[in-house]
Backbone as CSV, one residue per row, in Angstrom:
resi,resn,N_x,N_y,N_z,CA_x,CA_y,CA_z,C_x,C_y,C_z
1,MET,0.843,-1.185,0.000,0.000,0.000,0.000,0.888,1.249,0.000
2,LYS,0.598,2.155,-0.932,1.397,3.369,-1.094,0.571,4.589,-0.692
3,THR,1.233,5.601,-0.120,0.554,6.827,0.268,1.095,8.003,-0.539
4,ILE,0.183,8.818,-1.068,0.550,10.026,-1.808,-0.117,11.214,-1.125
5,THR,0.669,12.260,-0.864,0.141,13.425,-0.148,0.232,14.714,-0.949
6,SER,0.844,14.696,-2.130,1.067,15.917,-2.900,0.088,16.052,-4.061
7,ARG,-0.469,17.243,-4.209,-1.337,17.536,-5.354,-0.570,17.542,-6.672
8,ASP,0.739,17.695,-6.583,1.566,17.764,-7.786,2.034,16.401,-8.264
9,ASN,1.669,15.362,-7.554,2.051,14.011,-7.950,1.430,13.656,-9.298
10,ALA,2.217,13.068,-10.193,1.754,12.773,-11.555,0.573,11.812,-11.558
11,PHE,0.612,10.785,-10.719,-0.501,9.835,-10.678,-1.777,10.508,-10.185
12,TYR,-1.645,11.387,-9.191,-2.824,12.100,-8.690,-3.442,12.957,-9.790
13,LYS,-2.628,13.611,-10.582,-3.138,14.440,-11.670,-3.865,13.579,-12.713
14,GLU,-3.309,12.407,-13.019,-3.966,11.489,-13.962,-5.309,11.019,-13.405
15,LEU,-5.330,10.719,-12.120,-6.547,10.250,-11.471,-7.626,11.328,-11.487
16,LYS,-7.235,12.556,-11.212,-8.186,13.662,-11.210,-8.750,13.883,-12.604
17,ALA,-7.909,13.729,-13.629,-8.390,13.866,-15.008,-9.402,12.780,-15.346
18,LEU,-9.142,11.558,-14.918,-10.100,10.473,-15.158,-11.437,10.757,-14.485
19,ALA,-11.380,11.390,-13.323,-12.602,11.659,-12.557,-13.430,12.766,-13.175
20,THR,-12.791,13.696,-13.881,-13.496,14.908,-14.313,-13.614,15.087,-15.818
21,SER,-12.902,14.288,-16.611,-12.853,14.528,-18.055,-13.212,13.287,-18.853
22,SER,-14.283,13.383,-19.633,-14.655,12.284,-20.525,-13.577,12.065,-21.583
23,GLN,-12.978,13.155,-22.054,-11.916,13.048,-23.054,-10.720,12.269,-22.499
24,ALA,-10.364,12.546,-21.249,-9.250,11.837,-20.620,-9.554,10.352,-20.479
25,ARG,-10.792,10.025,-20.125,-11.172,8.612,-19.984,-11.104,7.891,-21.324
26,ARG,-11.586,8.539,-22.361,-11.549,7.912,-23.688,-10.108,7.726,-24.155
27,LYS,-9.284,8.758,-23.951,-7.889,8.696,-24.392,-7.120,7.607,-23.668
28,ALA,-7.352,7.479,-22.367,-6.640,6.477,-21.573,-7.219,5.080,-21.737
29,GLY,-8.469,5.001,-22.226,-9.131,3.703,-22.303,-9.430,3.142,-20.925
30,GLN,-9.645,4.058,-19.966,-9.892,3.642,-18.592,-11.119,4.346,-18.029
31,SER,-11.720,3.725,-17.023,-12.870,4.299,-16.347,-12.616,4.311,-14.848
32,LEU,-13.353,5.174,-14.153,-13.227,5.295,-12.704,-14.521,4.821,-12.050
33,LEU,-14.413,3.817,-11.217,-15.560,3.298,-10.468,-15.516,3.905,-9.083
34,ASP,-16.555,4.630,-8.711,-16.557,5.421,-7.477,-17.514,4.814,-6.462
35,GLY,-16.999,4.392,-5.319,-17.859,3.894,-4.258,-17.722,2.400,-4.018
36,VAL,-18.128,1.981,-2.834,-17.953,0.591,-2.410,-18.730,-0.374,-3.298
37,HIS,-19.990,-0.038,-3.618,-20.832,-0.995,-4.356,-20.222,-1.336,-5.717
38,LEU,-19.826,-0.310,-6.482,-19.266,-0.565,-7.808,-17.956,-1.336,-7.714
39,CYS,-17.141,-0.997,-6.728,-15.864,-1.694,-6.578,-16.075,-3.163,-6.204
40,GLN,-16.999,-3.413,-5.296,-17.302,-4.801,-4.937,-17.831,-5.575,-6.138
41,ALA,-18.713,-4.939,-6.899,-19.290,-5.608,-8.069,-18.212,-5.932,-9.095
42,TRP,-17.274,-5.007,-9.292,-16.189,-5.273,-10.253,-15.353,-6.472,-9.795
43,LEU,-14.999,-6.501,-8.506,-14.219,-7.621,-7.985,-14.955,-8.938,-8.167
44,ASP,-16.254,-8.934,-7.912,-17.046,-10.163,-8.006,-17.196,-10.641,-9.443
45,LEU,-17.344,-9.701,-10.374,-17.707,-10.066,-11.741,-16.563,-9.976,-12.748
46,ARG,-15.568,-9.137,-12.469,-14.485,-8.934,-13.435,-13.095,-9.205,-12.878
47,GLY,-12.948,-9.201,-11.550,-11.635,-9.482,-10.967,-10.907,-8.233,-10.519
48,ALA,-9.592,-8.258,-10.644,-8.749,-7.189,-10.110,-8.879,-5.916,-10.948
49,PRO,-8.859,-4.744,-10.292,-8.816,-3.487,-11.028,-7.391,-3.173,-11.472
50,VAL,-7.241,-2.152,-12.295,-5.907,-1.661,-12.642,-5.268,-1.032,-11.407
51,HIS,-6.072,-0.321,-10.615,-5.558,0.366,-9.430,-6.719,0.619,-8.469
52,CYS,-6.461,0.478,-7.202,-7.431,0.818,-6.157,-6.933,2.062,-5.435
53,VAL,-7.812,3.063,-5.271,-7.438,4.279,-4.541,-8.447,4.504,-3.420
54,VAL,-7.944,5.002,-2.299,-8.771,5.122,-1.112,-8.280,6.298,-0.273
55,SER,-9.179,6.885,0.496,-8.765,7.974,1.382,-8.432,7.424,2.763
56,GLU,-7.551,8.137,3.466,-7.113,7.686,4.787,-8.283,7.528,5.748
57,GLY,-9.273,8.415,5.636,-10.348,8.443,6.620,-11.286,7.259,6.594
58,VAL,-11.245,6.436,5.544,-12.183,5.308,5.467,-11.483,3.955,5.568
59,LEU,-10.183,3.954,5.811,-9.460,2.680,5.865,-9.980,1.769,6.974
60,ALA,-10.530,2.365,8.023,-11.053,1.546,9.123,-12.455,1.020,8.859
61,ASN,-13.099,1.488,7.784,-14.433,1.004,7.441,-14.342,-0.480,7.053
62,PRO,-15.135,-1.356,7.661,-15.012,-2.799,7.378,-15.200,-3.154,5.907
63,GLU,-16.154,-2.494,5.226,-16.371,-2.795,3.808,-15.175,-2.367,2.967
64,VAL,-14.640,-1.193,3.270,-13.467,-0.711,2.539,-12.275,-1.618,2.804
65,ASP,-12.077,-1.979,4.062,-10.959,-2.866,4.415,-11.043,-4.177,3.661
66,ALA,-12.252,-4.731,3.533,-12.424,-5.997,2.810,-12.063,-5.848,1.340
67,VAL,-12.472,-4.721,0.734,-12.147,-4.486,-0.674,-10.642,-4.324,-0.857
68,VAL,-10.007,-3.541,0.020,-8.559,-3.322,-0.076,-7.806,-4.646,0.072
69,ARG,-8.226,-5.472,1.009,-7.561,-6.763,1.209,-7.713,-7.656,-0.021
70,ARG,-8.890,-7.652,-0.631,-9.080,-8.455,-1.849,-8.168,-7.966,-2.968
71,CYS,-8.033,-6.639,-3.092,-7.139,-6.085,-4.122,-5.694,-6.509,-3.873
72,GLU,-5.282,-6.434,-2.626,-3.908,-6.826,-2.299,-3.683,-8.309,-2.567
73,ASN,-4.674,-9.138,-2.258,-4.554,-10.573,-2.537,-4.457,-10.847,-4.030
74,LEU,-5.103,-9.984,-4.830,-5.048,-10.122,-6.287,-3.843,-9.383,-6.891
75,ARG,-3.012,-8.823,-6.020,-1.801,-8.093,-6.417,-2.112,-6.842,-7.238
76,ALA,-3.268,-6.237,-6.982,-3.594,-4.951,-7.597,-3.010,-3.842,-6.735
77,PRO,-2.395,-2.821,-7.318,-1.818,-1.733,-6.513,-2.894,-0.954,-5.769
78,VAL,-2.570,-0.545,-4.558,-3.476,0.240,-3.711,-2.746,1.510,-3.295
79,THR,-3.399,2.663,-3.502,-2.808,3.943,-3.123,-3.759,4.701,-2.214
80,VAL,-3.202,5.270,-1.159,-3.972,6.016,-0.169,-3.693,7.507,-0.331
81,PHE,-4.773,8.313,-0.266,-4.666,9.765,-0.334,-5.267,10.377,0.936
82,PRO,-4.775,11.537,1.345,-5.474,12.270,2.410,-6.900,12.591,1.973
83,ASP,-7.790,12.723,2.939,-9.197,12.978,2.621,-9.372,14.210,1.745
84,ALA,-8.603,15.256,2.008,-8.742,16.501,1.246,-8.405,16.312,-0.224
85,LEU,-7.412,15.489,-0.531,-7.073,15.230,-1.932,-8.125,14.345,-2.589
86,PHE,-8.604,13.356,-1.853,-9.595,12.445,-2.442,-10.891,13.183,-2.759
87,ALA,-11.194,14.232,-2.020,-12.443,14.972,-2.235,-12.551,15.516,-3.646
88,ALA,-11.424,15.812,-4.291,-11.436,16.330,-5.657,-11.628,15.226,-6.695
89,ILE,-11.519,13.996,-6.261,-11.671,12.848,-7.162,-13.103,12.327,-7.168
90,SER,-13.698,12.208,-5.996,-15.011,11.585,-5.879,-16.109,12.491,-6.421
91,GLN,-17.018,11.914,-7.182,-18.177,12.620,-7.711,-19.436,12.308,-6.907
92,VAL,-19.284,11.531,-5.835,-20.435,11.094,-5.041,-20.515,11.935,-3.767
93,GLU,-21.610,12.663,-3.620,-21.796,13.464,-2.418,-22.098,12.553,-1.233
94,HIS,-21.384,12.744,-0.150,-21.531,11.942,1.076,-21.257,10.462,0.821
95,GLY,-20.405,10.182,-0.161,-20.067,8.795,-0.447,-18.900,8.311,0.394
96,ILE,-18.526,7.050,0.200,-17.360,6.472,0.871,-16.191,6.564,-0.107
97,ASN,-15.099,7.128,0.342,-13.992,7.473,-0.551,-13.147,6.269,-0.951
98,LEU,-13.687,5.517,-1.870,-13.011,4.351,-2.433,-13.284,4.350,-3.926
99,ALA,-12.281,4.090,-4.741,-12.484,4.070,-6.191,-11.524,3.082,-6.845
100,PHE,-11.951,2.579,-7.995,-11.106,1.717,-8.824,-10.843,2.412,-10.153
101,ILE,-9.627,2.280,-10.638,-9.348,2.535,-12.049,-9.434,1.180,-12.746
102,VAL,-10.209,1.100,-13.822,-10.339,-0.151,-14.572,-10.152,0.131,-16.058
103,ALA,-9.719,-0.876,-16.772,-9.648,-0.768,-18.229,-11.068,-0.842,-18.777
104,THR,-11.471,0.147,-19.552,-12.827,0.172,-20.098,-12.999,-0.991,-21.073
105,PRO,-13.935,-1.899,-20.811,-14.125,-3.040,-21.726,-14.505,-2.572,-23.128
106,ARG,-13.905,-3.184,-24.113,-14.199,-2.879,-25.508,-14.410,-4.183,-26.269
107,PRO,-15.576,-4.813,-26.116,-15.811,-6.087,-26.805,-15.900,-5.889,-28.314
108,ALA,-15.533,-6.921,-29.042,-15.627,-6.882,-30.505,-17.091,-6.959,-30.911
109,GLN,-17.520,-6.036,-31.752,-18.930,-6.008,-32.146,-19.264,-7.184,-33.058
110,PRO,-20.356,-7.887,-32.777,-20.754,-8.999,-33.644,-21.191,-8.494,-35.013
111,GLY,-21.130,-9.369,-35.982,-21.485,-8.967,-37.338,-22.952,-8.662,-37.515
112,ALA,-23.817,-9.281,-36.719,-25.262,-9.067,-36.854,-25.926,-9.308,-35.511
113,LEU,-27.122,-8.739,-35.352,-27.921,-8.993,-34.158,-28.458,-10.416,-34.223
114,MET,-28.066,-11.223,-33.237,-28.466,-12.627,-33.218,-29.236,-13.000,-31.960
115,GLN,-29.346,-12.065,-31.013,-29.986,-12.361,-29.732,-30.673,-11.094,-29.235
116,SER,-31.418,-11.228,-28.143,-32.082,-10.061,-27.577,-31.055,-8.985,-27.230
117,ALA,-31.393,-7.742,-27.561,-30.451,-6.651,-27.396,-31.218,-5.349,-27.200
118,VAL,-30.489,-4.317,-26.790,-31.025,-2.970,-26.653,-30.237,-2.056,-27.575
119,LEU,-30.941,-1.238,-28.347,-30.322,-0.256,-29.229,-30.717,1.133,-28.732
120,LEU,-29.742,1.932,-28.343,-30.003,3.276,-27.832,-29.681,4.288,-28.929
121,ASP,-30.729,4.972,-29.384,-30.622,5.886,-30.515,-30.689,7.333,-30.020
122,GLY,-29.538,7.844,-29.572,-29.485,9.236,-29.143,-30.062,9.502,-27.768
123,VAL,-30.064,8.510,-26.879,-30.524,8.736,-25.507,-29.425,9.536,-24.795
124,GLN,-29.738,10.749,-24.390,-28.689,11.669,-23.964,-28.521,11.807,-22.456
125,ASP,-29.545,11.537,-21.678,-29.438,11.734,-20.238,-28.700,10.553,-19.598
126,PRO,-27.595,10.812,-18.884,-26.837,9.710,-18.283,-27.660,8.869,-17.312
127,GLY,-28.554,9.525,-16.559,-29.395,8.764,-15.637,-30.312,7.800,-16.362
128,ASN,-30.876,8.247,-17.489,-31.722,7.356,-18.289,-30.919,6.194,-18.858
129,VAL,-29.735,6.478,-19.380,-28.909,5.410,-19.955,-28.555,4.388,-18.876
130,GLY,-28.143,4.871,-17.702,-27.796,3.951,-16.631,-28.973,3.108,-16.178
131,SER,-30.146,3.720,-16.072,-31.345,2.976,-15.676,-31.711,1.914,-16.712
132,ILE,-31.553,2.259,-17.990,-31.849,1.290,-19.056,-30.880,0.112,-18.987
133,LEU,-29.607,0.392,-18.769,-28.626,-0.697,-18.642,-28.973,-1.602,-17.456
134,ARG,-29.369,-0.993,-16.351,-29.708,-1.773,-15.162,-30.919,-2.658,-15.416
135,SER,-31.945,-2.122,-16.072,-33.139,-2.915,-16.382,-32.819,-4.020,-17.378
136,ALA,-31.984,-3.716,-18.363,-31.614,-4.732,-19.361,-30.906,-5.904,-18.691
137,ALA,-29.946,-5.597,-17.830,-29.222,-6.666,-17.146,-30.159,-7.488,-16.265
138,ALA,-31.068,-6.810,-15.569,-32.007,-7.512,-14.688,-32.961,-8.403,-15.470
139,ALA,-33.250,-8.032,-16.723,-34.171,-8.811,-17.550,-33.453,-9.897,-18.352
140,GLY,-32.146,-10.006,-18.189,-31.406,-11.068,-18.862,-30.914,-10.718,-20.243
141,ILE,-31.026,-9.462,-20.648,-30.501,-9.021,-21.941,-29.003,-8.803,-21.799
142,LYS,-28.233,-9.227,-22.803,-26.779,-9.221,-22.672,-26.077,-8.137,-23.485
143,GLN,-26.698,-7.640,-24.548,-26.004,-6.739,-25.461,-26.704,-5.390,-25.556
144,VAL,-25.901,-4.318,-25.580,-26.406,-2.949,-25.719,-25.588,-2.251,-26.797
145,PHE,-26.276,-1.664,-27.780,-25.626,-0.963,-28.890,-26.036,0.509,-28.838
146,CYS,-25.062,1.399,-28.853,-25.328,2.826,-28.676,-24.908,3.610,-29.913
147,SER,-25.785,4.493,-30.367,-25.431,5.383,-31.469,-24.442,6.428,-30.986
148,ALA,-23.858,7.158,-31.944,-22.862,8.176,-31.607,-23.436,9.268,-30.719
149,GLY,-24.728,9.532,-30.788,-25.334,10.599,-30.012,-25.778,10.207,-28.619
150,THR,-25.552,8.963,-28.243,-25.966,8.481,-26.922,-24.914,8.843,-25.875
151,ALA,-25.347,9.091,-24.646,-24.425,9.412,-23.553,-23.377,8.308,-23.410
152,PHE,-22.147,8.716,-23.127,-21.037,7.775,-22.962,-21.330,6.841,-21.799
153,CYS,-21.400,5.546,-22.083,-21.860,4.589,-21.074,-20.920,4.462,-19.880
154,TRP,-19.640,4.768,-20.054,-18.681,4.590,-18.978,-18.387,5.892,-18.246
155,SER,-19.286,6.869,-18.369,-19.152,8.096,-17.592,-19.565,7.815,-16.148
156,PRO,-19.069,8.606,-15.191,-19.410,8.348,-13.774,-20.905,8.339,-13.500
157,LYS,-21.672,9.237,-14.109,-23.114,9.311,-13.845,-23.835,8.065,-14.352
158,VAL,-23.458,7.586,-15.531,-24.084,6.371,-16.062,-23.710,5.173,-15.197
159,LEU,-22.448,5.096,-14.807,-21.998,3.987,-13.961,-22.769,3.944,-12.644
160,ARG,-22.964,5.100,-12.025,-23.682,5.123,-10.745,-25.140,4.704,-10.928
161,ALA,-25.771,5.177,-12.002,-27.180,4.841,-12.229,-27.373,3.366,-12.546
162,ALA,-26.386,2.752,-13.190,-26.520,1.348,-13.604,-26.200,0.367,-12.483
163,MET,-25.515,0.826,-11.430,-25.298,0.011,-10.227,-24.617,-1.332,-10.504
164,GLY,-23.652,-1.345,-11.421,-22.914,-2.570,-11.695,-23.414,-3.352,-12.892
165,ALA,-24.483,-2.896,-13.544,-25.016,-3.616,-14.705,-23.996,-3.703,-15.842
166,HIS,-23.139,-2.692,-15.954,-22.109,-2.701,-16.999,-21.305,-4.002,-17.005
167,PHE,-21.093,-4.555,-15.830,-20.138,-5.646,-15.699,-20.695,-6.989,-16.161
168,VAL,-21.994,-7.034,-16.459,-22.589,-8.267,-17.002,-23.138,-8.042,-18.409
169,LEU,-22.839,-6.893,-18.989,-23.313,-6.563,-20.331,-22.149,-6.432,-21.306
170,GLU,-22.457,-6.651,-22.576,-21.542,-6.266,-23.658,-22.063,-4.945,-24.210
171,ILE,-21.281,-3.896,-24.087,-21.713,-2.555,-24.490,-20.880,-2.093,-25.672
172,PHE,-21.572,-1.721,-26.743,-20.912,-1.283,-27.973,-21.307,0.166,-28.231
173,GLU,-20.340,1.037,-28.423,-20.624,2.458,-28.604,-20.239,2.918,-30.007
174,ASN,-20.803,4.070,-30.393,-20.577,4.665,-31.718,-20.946,3.691,-32.837
175,VAL,-22.084,3.041,-32.665,-22.549,2.019,-33.605,-23.402,2.663,-34.694
176,ASP,-23.271,2.184,-35.913,-24.140,2.586,-37.021,-25.448,1.800,-36.880
177,LEU,-26.417,2.387,-36.185,-27.652,1.655,-35.890,-28.448,1.298,-37.139
178,PRO,-28.591,2.190,-38.126,-29.340,1.779,-39.319,-28.759,0.525,-39.978
179,GLN,-27.437,0.454,-40.089,-26.837,-0.733,-40.699,-27.038,-1.958,-39.820
180,LEU,-26.937,-1.774,-38.517,-27.160,-2.894,-37.600,-28.578,-3.429,-37.741
181,VAL,-29.551,-2.542,-37.880,-30.949,-2.963,-38.027,-31.152,-3.666,-39.369
182,ARG,-30.523,-3.141,-40.418,-30.657,-3.787,-41.748,-30.167,-5.234,-41.715
183,ASP,-29.097,-5.495,-40.967,-28.480,-6.823,-40.961,-29.021,-7.735,-39.865
184,ALA,-29.979,-7.266,-39.096,-30.444,-8.016,-37.927,-31.056,-9.361,-38.304
185,ARG,-30.765,-10.351,-37.489,-31.342,-11.690,-37.663,-32.488,-11.942,-36.696
186,VAL,-32.838,-10.930,-35.915,-33.968,-11.024,-34.996,-34.896,-9.847,-35.273
187,PRO,-36.192,-9.940,-34.913,-37.092,-8.802,-35.096,-36.604,-7.576,-34.326
188,VAL,-36.744,-6.409,-34.932,-36.335,-5.154,-34.307,-37.580,-4.356,-33.966
189,LEU,-37.757,-4.035,-32.685,-38.952,-3.350,-32.196,-38.566,-1.938,-31.759
190,ALA,-39.023,-0.948,-32.501,-38.728,0.444,-32.177,-39.891,1.039,-31.394
191,THR,-39.598,1.632,-30.256,-40.654,2.216,-29.428,-41.033,3.599,-29.936
192,SER,-42.329,3.859,-29.935,-42.838,5.159,-30.374,-44.202,5.396,-29.745
193,GLY,-44.408,6.591,-29.229,-45.698,6.919,-28.634,-46.813,7.021,-29.651
194,TYR,-46.472,7.056,-30.937,-47.470,7.219,-32.002,-47.704,5.931,-32.782
195,ALA,-47.112,4.833,-32.343,-47.247,3.572,-33.071,-48.646,2.980,-32.892
196,ALA,-49.061,2.229,-33.908,-50.376,1.586,-33.851,-50.320,0.275,-33.076
197,GLU,-49.200,-0.437,-33.160,-49.065,-1.710,-32.452,-48.861,-1.459,-30.959
198,ARG,-49.524,-2.281,-30.151,-49.412,-2.159,-28.709,-48.520,-3.264,-28.153
199,LEU,-47.705,-2.913,-27.179,-46.729,-3.842,-26.620,-47.360,-5.164,-26.214
200,TYR,-48.522,-5.103,-25.530,-49.097,-6.313,-24.947,-49.793,-7.209,-25.968
201,CYS,-49.816,-6.778,-27.223,-50.388,-7.614,-28.292,-49.307,-8.390,-29.042
202,LEU,-48.052,-8.162,-28.726,-46.951,-8.782,-29.453,-46.542,-10.109,-28.827
203,ASP,-46.098,-11.031,-29.684,-45.517,-12.285,-29.225,-44.029,-12.039,-28.966
204,LEU,-43.647,-12.049,-27.688,-42.262,-11.760,-27.317,-41.544,-12.998,-26.784
205,LYS,-42.072,-14.169,-27.115,-41.437,-15.409,-26.666,-40.326,-15.819,-27.630
206,ARG,-39.413,-14.894,-27.846,-38.296,-15.086,-28.782,-37.313,-13.939,-28.547
207,ASP,-36.171,-14.023,-29.184,-35.209,-12.927,-29.110,-35.691,-11.765,-29.959
208,VAL,-35.598,-10.563,-29.412,-35.931,-9.347,-30.150,-34.929,-8.259,-29.774
209,ALA,-34.808,-7.264,-30.650,-33.974,-6.098,-30.360,-34.882,-4.896,-30.118
210,TRP,-34.691,-4.231,-28.992,-35.490,-3.066,-28.611,-34.748,-1.795,-28.984
211,VAL,-35.421,-0.882,-29.679,-34.817,0.413,-30.002,-35.491,1.486,-29.159
212,LEU,-34.692,2.257,-28.439,-35.185,3.351,-27.603,-34.496,4.631,-28.036
213,GLY,-35.284,5.712,-28.144,-34.765,6.918,-28.764,-34.578,8.095,-27.840
214,HIS,-34.149,9.174,-28.430,-33.885,10.450,-27.769,-35.072,10.885,-26.917
215,GLU,-34.787,11.500,-25.760,-35.829,11.857,-24.801,-36.905,12.765,-25.399
216,GLY,-36.538,13.637,-26.331,-37.514,14.551,-26.910,-37.978,14.144,-28.292
217,GLN,-37.053,13.677,-29.125,-37.355,13.391,-30.528,-37.695,11.940,-30.799
218,GLY,-37.397,11.071,-29.858,-37.686,9.658,-30.051,-36.690,8.988,-30.982
219,VAL,-37.050,7.822,-31.477,-36.214,7.069,-32.407,-36.154,7.819,-33.735
220,SER,-34.986,7.852,-34.358,-34.822,8.569,-35.619,-35.725,7.978,-36.701
221,ALA,-36.102,8.814,-37.642,-37.011,8.386,-38.717,-36.428,7.224,-39.513
222,GLU,-35.119,7.254,-39.747,-34.482,6.191,-40.529,-34.581,4.848,-39.827
223,VAL,-34.303,4.827,-38.556,-34.365,3.560,-37.818,-35.808,3.094,-37.656
224,LEU,-36.728,4.037,-37.440,-38.145,3.671,-37.370,-38.598,2.989,-38.650
225,GLU,-38.167,3.520,-39.770,-38.562,2.965,-41.063,-38.008,1.558,-41.265
226,LEU,-36.814,1.304,-40.744,-36.162,0.013,-40.936,-36.653,-1.056,-39.959
227,ALA,-37.243,-0.641,-38.840,-37.634,-1.583,-37.788,-38.714,-2.554,-38.266
228,THR,-38.687,-3.743,-37.705,-39.704,-4.753,-38.019,-41.067,-4.329,-37.475
229,HIS,-41.086,-3.767,-36.278,-42.319,-3.301,-35.641,-42.066,-1.942,-35.006
230,ARG,-43.111,-1.107,-35.026,-43.103,0.142,-34.260,-44.131,-0.030,-33.153
231,VAL,-43.672,0.102,-31.912,-44.433,-0.360,-30.761,-44.696,0.778,-29.780
232,ALA,-45.917,0.836,-29.277,-46.271,1.805,-28.240,-46.598,1.070,-26.943
233,VAL,-46.244,1.681,-25.825,-46.647,1.175,-24.513,-47.927,1.906,-24.125
234,PRO,-49.053,1.208,-24.052,-50.318,1.885,-23.720,-50.293,2.416,-22.295
235,HIS,-50.884,3.590,-22.104,-50.959,4.149,-20.759,-52.230,4.971,-20.618
236,ALA,-52.707,5.062,-19.406,-53.883,5.866,-19.099,-53.433,7.213,-18.551
237,GLY,-54.334,8.173,-18.560,-53.984,9.475,-18.008,-53.545,10.437,-19.093
238,LYS,-53.554,11.707,-18.750,-53.275,12.749,-19.732,-51.797,13.114,-19.739
239,VAL,-50.975,12.132,-20.116,-49.551,12.367,-20.323,-49.217,11.926,-21.738
240,GLU,-48.288,12.653,-22.346,-47.975,12.357,-23.742,-47.229,11.052,-23.904
241,SER,-46.289,10.784,-22.995,-45.466,9.589,-23.148,-44.795,9.246,-21.831
242,LEU,-44.220,8.044,-21.790,-43.432,7.627,-20.639,-42.004,8.131,-20.773
243,ASN,-41.326,8.299,-19.645,-39.886,8.484,-19.658,-39.240,7.295,-20.360
244,VAL,-38.164,7.534,-21.111,-37.575,6.475,-21.927,-37.068,5.314,-21.070
245,ALA,-36.539,5.598,-19.880,-36.070,4.508,-19.024,-37.234,3.693,-18.472
246,ALA,-38.352,4.365,-18.162,-39.548,3.649,-17.708,-40.115,2.795,-18.830
247,CYS,-40.143,3.351,-20.023,-40.615,2.603,-21.194,-39.771,1.355,-21.405
248,ALA,-38.460,1.521,-21.304,-37.556,0.385,-21.485,-37.850,-0.721,-20.478
249,ALA,-38.008,-0.352,-19.206,-38.264,-1.358,-18.176,-39.559,-2.121,-18.450
250,VAL,-40.610,-1.408,-18.857,-41.886,-2.063,-19.159,-41.702,-3.067,-20.299
251,CYS,-40.995,-2.656,-21.344,-40.787,-3.538,-22.505,-39.963,-4.767,-22.137
252,PHE,-38.850,-4.556,-21.452,-37.970,-5.675,-21.116,-38.676,-6.698,-20.234
253,PHE,-39.443,-6.210,-19.272,-40.041,-7.150,-18.332,-41.326,-7.770,-18.855
254,GLU,-41.942,-7.164,-19.874,-43.032,-7.853,-20.564,-42.462,-9.015,-21.361
255,GLN,-41.313,-8.816,-22.001,-40.650,-9.909,-22.703,-40.273,-11.015,-21.716
256,LEU,-39.710,-10.638,-20.575,-39.339,-11.626,-19.572,-40.571,-12.376,-19.055
257,ARG,-41.653,-11.635,-18.795,-42.892,-12.259,-18.299,-43.391,-13.307,-19.287
258,GLN,-43.422,-12.955,-20.572,-43.916,-13.894,-21.566,-43.036,-15.144,-21.652
259,ASN,-41.735,-14.944,-21.533,-40.834,-16.086,-21.653,-40.818,-16.977,-20.410
260,GLN,-41.246,-16.413,-19.288,-41.280,-17.213,-18.056,-42.667,-17.800,-17.762
261,SER,-43.667,-17.374,-18.533,-45.030,-17.842,-18.257,-45.222,-19.266,-18.783
């Protein structure tokens, strides 16, 4: 275990950049997992991090101590910072000052859609993206494809909202969604508040790909045109539409319900 106390330390500067800059994360090919839950989930599902960082003030916390010991057993480096320095790294208000640096997974994109998947077409809010990833993982969906306009899935806000779902998913970013839909080997269902087909009338006892669109504009016209079905989630009350993350959860779990019935 190493201790760093200087703001001018090169590693500290790199760590701070990872915490605050999406460009730095993309350039380094690394992500920062902030908090005990994400770190525990990474250890359970992916193994050792590239680096574990922790503040002095939480070393006596039993959960933190357990995580640090697991990292040391896996021969992952552990660095301790004074609480004041760690405060500039953590993005979690009133959180526990523990974080992992991990290599951002970059799975090879399959040639065609062959199984149930989620396609995010310009979903911009990180909280919505994280919630969709969490619902997809909970419903047993394994693959997520994101257009260039979708929020970066490995940003701190998306990671916190997804609560570890990233670690059981294959996530593909900057995907050409129209081409992916053209080549799909499974039905592609694009959600739209104006669609004639209703979710609960569809046979979902098979693999399907769900397309979810921008919070204001919805799924792009090109992808809507290419989709096998355009699907609406029926709702009562005088609201125009559901939040995209709520819509996603309803769709995923209707598919799960049908397959488990």
